[in-house]
C-alpha positions in Angstrom: -3.3 -8.2 -10.5 -6.0 -9.5 -8.5 -4.3 -11.7 -6.1 -6.2 -10.2 -3.1 -9.4 -12.5 -4.4 -7.2 -15.9 -4.2 -7.7 -18.1 -1.6 -4.9 -18.8 0.7 -4.0 -22.7 1.0 -4.0 -24.4 4.2 -0.3 -24.4 4.1 0.2 -20.5 3.6 -2.3 -20.2 6.3 0.1 -22.5 8.7 2.9 -20.3 7.9 1.6 -17.3 8.6 0.4 -18.5 12.0 3.6 -20.2 13.0 5.6 -17.0 11.9 3.0 -14.7 14.2 3.5 -17.1 17.0 7.3 -16.8 16.8 7.2 -13.3 16.8 5.2 -13.0 19.6 7.2 -15.3 21.6 10.1 -13.3 21.0 8.6 -10.0 22.0 7.2 -12.0 25.0 10.5 -13.3 25.9 11.7 -9.9 27.1 9.1 -9.6 29.6 7.4 -12.9 30.5 9.5 -15.9 30.1 6.7 -18.4 30.8 4.3 -16.9 28.5 6.9 -16.9 25.9 7.7 -20.5 26.2 4.1 -21.2 26.0 3.9 -19.2 22.6 7.0 -21.3 21.5 5.3 -24.9 22.4 2.4 -23.7 20.3 4.6 -22.7 17.4 6.1 -25.8 17.5 2.6 -27.7 17.1 1.7 -25.7 14.4 5.1 -26.5 12.7 4.5 -30.2 13.2 1.2 -29.9 11.5 2.8 -28.0 8.8 5.3 -30.7 8.1 2.4 -33.2 8.0 1.4 -31.7 4.9 
C-alpha cells in the first residue's frame, strides 16, 4: 500500500538504469548509430556491475 516509501535497493537502481540505457540505444539506432553504440557500451558496463552483486 505504501510501497513508495520503500527505498530502492542498489540492484533495482542498476536494473532501471540498464533498461533505460537499452531503450535509449534502441531509439538512437534509428537516427545515430554511433551514439547508439556508445549507449550500448554504457548498458553493458552497468550489466557487468549488476552481475558483480
